[in-house]
C-alpha positions as CSV (number, residue, x, y, z in Angstrom):
1,M,3.9,51.3,0.0
2,H,0.0,53.1,0.8
3,K,-0.7,49.3,2.7
4,Y,3.1,49.2,4.6
5,G,3.3,53.3,4.1
6,G,6.7,55.7,3.4
7,V,9.2,53.5,3.5
8,P,13.0,55.3,3.3
9,I,14.9,54.4,1.4
10,Y,18.8,54.7,2.1
11,T,22.5,55.8,-0.6
12,D,25.3,56.6,-0.3
13,G,25.2,60.2,-0.2
14,A,25.2,60.5,-4.3
15,G,23.3,64.1,-5.6
16,W,20.8,62.5,-7.5
17,Y,19.8,60.0,-5.7
18,A,18.4,63.1,-3.1
19,D,15.9,64.5,-6.4
20,A,14.6,60.8,-7.4
21,C,13.6,60.6,-4.0
22,R,11.7,63.5,-4.1
23,W,10.1,62.8,-7.1
24,A,8.9,59.9,-6.2
25,G,8.0,61.4,-3.4
26,V,9.9,58.8,-0.8
27,E,11.8,59.3,2.2
28,H,15.8,59.9,1.4
29,V,18.1,58.8,4.1
30,V,22.3,59.3,4.4
31,Y,23.8,56.2,5.1
32,D,27.3,56.6,7.4
33,R,30.1,54.4,7.1
34,P,30.2,51.7,9.3
35,L,26.3,50.8,6.9
36,R,28.2,51.8,4.3
37,N,30.0,49.2,4.0
38,L,28.0,46.6,5.2
39,M,25.4,47.7,2.2
40,E,28.5,47.3,0.2
41,R,28.7,43.8,2.1
42,M,25.4,42.3,1.4
43,V,25.1,43.6,-2.2
44,Q,28.7,41.7,-3.6
45,Y,27.3,39.7,-1.1
46,I,23.6,39.0,-3.8
47,K,26.0,39.9,-7.1
48,D,27.8,36.1,-6.6
49,R,24.6,34.8,-5.5
50,T,23.0,35.9,-8.6
51,E,25.6,34.7,-11.2
52,A,26.3,31.6,-9.3
53,F,22.2,30.7,-9.9
54,D,22.8,32.0,-14.3
55,D,26.1,30.1,-13.9
56,L,23.4,26.8,-13.8
57,F,20.3,28.0,-14.9
58,P,22.2,29.7,-18.3
59,V,19.4,32.1,-20.1
60,R,19.8,30.4,-23.4
61,A,18.6,27.5,-21.5
62,Q,15.2,29.1,-20.7
63,A,14.4,30.3,-23.5
64,R,14.6,27.7,-24.8
65,I,12.2,25.3,-22.5
66,R,9.5,28.5,-22.8
67,A,10.0,27.7,-25.8
68,R,8.7,24.8,-24.9
69,V,6.5,25.1,-22.8
70,R,4.4,27.7,-25.1
71,A,3.9,25.1,-27.9
72,H,2.5,22.7,-25.9
73,A,0.0,25.1,-23.9
């Protein structure tokens, strides 16, 4: 944050967000309805992409690869 200055946190207006932002010392901005719909679509897109990535690279396979790399290091 020091490099780029204060970064505002956009939320849907739930009460605990304001408390958390105040505690962290960041600006809290409540977004309006059109932006809320956009944010929800964006979050859903990221979830879908993450799930697709996880399907291609399951955690068990990654753990086995890491164990092999550690064994040879």
